[in-house]
C-alpha positions in Angstrom: -0.1 0.1 0.1 1.1 3.6 -0.9 0.9 6.6 1.5 -0.8 10.0 0.9 2.0 12.3 2.3 -0.3 14.9 2.0 -3.0 13.0 3.7 -2.3 13.7 7.3 -2.4 17.3 6.2 -6.2 17.0 4.7 -7.6 15.4 7.5 -6.7 18.4 9.7 -8.5 20.5 7.6 -11.2 22.0 8.3 -14.2 22.9 6.3 -14.6 26.8 5.5 -18.7 27.1 7.2 -19.6 30.1 4.7 -19.1 27.7 1.5 -22.6 26.5 0.9 -22.9 22.6 -0.1 -25.6 21.9 -3.0 -26.1 18.4 -1.2 -28.2 20.2 1.6 -31.0 21.1 -0.7 -31.4 17.5 -1.7 -31.6 16.7 2.3 -35.8 15.5 2.8 -37.5 17.7 5.1 -40.9 16.7 7.1 -43.9 19.0 5.2 -46.6 16.3 6.6 -46.8 14.3 9.5 -49.0 12.3 11.2 -50.7 9.5 12.8 -54.6 10.4 12.4 -57.3 7.6 11.0 -56.7 9.2 7.7 -53.5 10.3 7.5 -52.5 7.2 4.7 -54.9 9.3 2.4 -53.7 12.8 3.5 -50.3 11.7 2.6 -51.4 10.4 -0.6 -53.6 13.3 -2.1 -50.4 15.7 -0.7 -48.2 13.8 -2.8 -50.2 13.4 -5.3 -50.0 17.0 -5.5 -46.4 17.3 -5.5 -45.8 15.2 -8.2 -48.8 16.4 -10.2 -46.5 20.0 -9.7 -42.9 18.7 -10.5 -41.8 18.3 -6.9 -40.1 15.1 -6.3 -41.9 13.4 -2.5 -41.7 10.3 -1.0 -44.4 9.0 2.4 -42.4 7.1 5.2 -44.5 4.6 6.4 -44.1 1.8 8.7 -44.8 -1.1 6.8 -47.9 -2.9 8.9 -47.9 -0.8 11.5 -50.1 2.6 10.6 -50.4 4.0 14.0 -46.7 5.1 13.5 -48.0 7.7 11.4 -47.2 8.6 7.6 -44.7 11.3 6.8 -44.5 13.8 3.4 -41.1 14.7 2.7 -39.2 16.5 0.2 -36.2 18.4 -1.4 -35.0 21.3 1.7 -35.2 23.7 -1.4 -38.4 22.8 -2.9 -40.2 23.0 1.2 -42.1 26.8 -0.1 -43.3 26.1 -2.8 -44.3 22.3 -1.6 -46.0 24.1 1.2 -47.8 26.9 -0.9 -49.2 24.4 -3.8 -50.4 22.2 -0.6 -52.3 25.4 1.1 -53.8 26.3 -2.2 -55.1 22.9 -2.9 -56.4 23.1 0.9 -57.9 26.5 0.2 -59.3 25.1 -3.2 -61.6 23.0 -1.6 -62.5 19.1 -2.2 -64.5 20.4 -4.8 -61.3 21.5 -7.4 -59.8 17.9 -6.9 -63.1 16.7 -8.0 -62.5 18.7 -11.4 -59.2 18.6 -11.6 -59.6 14.6 -11.3 -62.1 14.9 -13.9 -60.2 16.9 -16.4 -57.4 13.7 -16.5 -59.4 11.4 -16.7 -61.0 13.2 -19.9 -57.7 13.8 -21.2 -56.8 10.3 -20.9 -57.0 8.2 -24.3 -59.6 5.3 -23.9 
């Protein structure tokens, strides 16, 4: 094995705190977390809203143990946009969701 003569020096270097690490923008952040009876359905609806608008998301759930709840997570750099879309969907109410679903069914080839 060869040794890196500079290896010891690099181990002692501290990262510059002022430099932002772009990978932190990809860290997943929870935007919805619930253990209520309808939590699974709500999490799936939220994920659908986000996917429709191009925001990647995941639903974290304990397999076979729904009492542990459901959690929807999005990349850190998309949190504000995701929260805005969810708030807009809630403000529009169930009528808007039914209209959007009907419009989606009409546009699909049958």
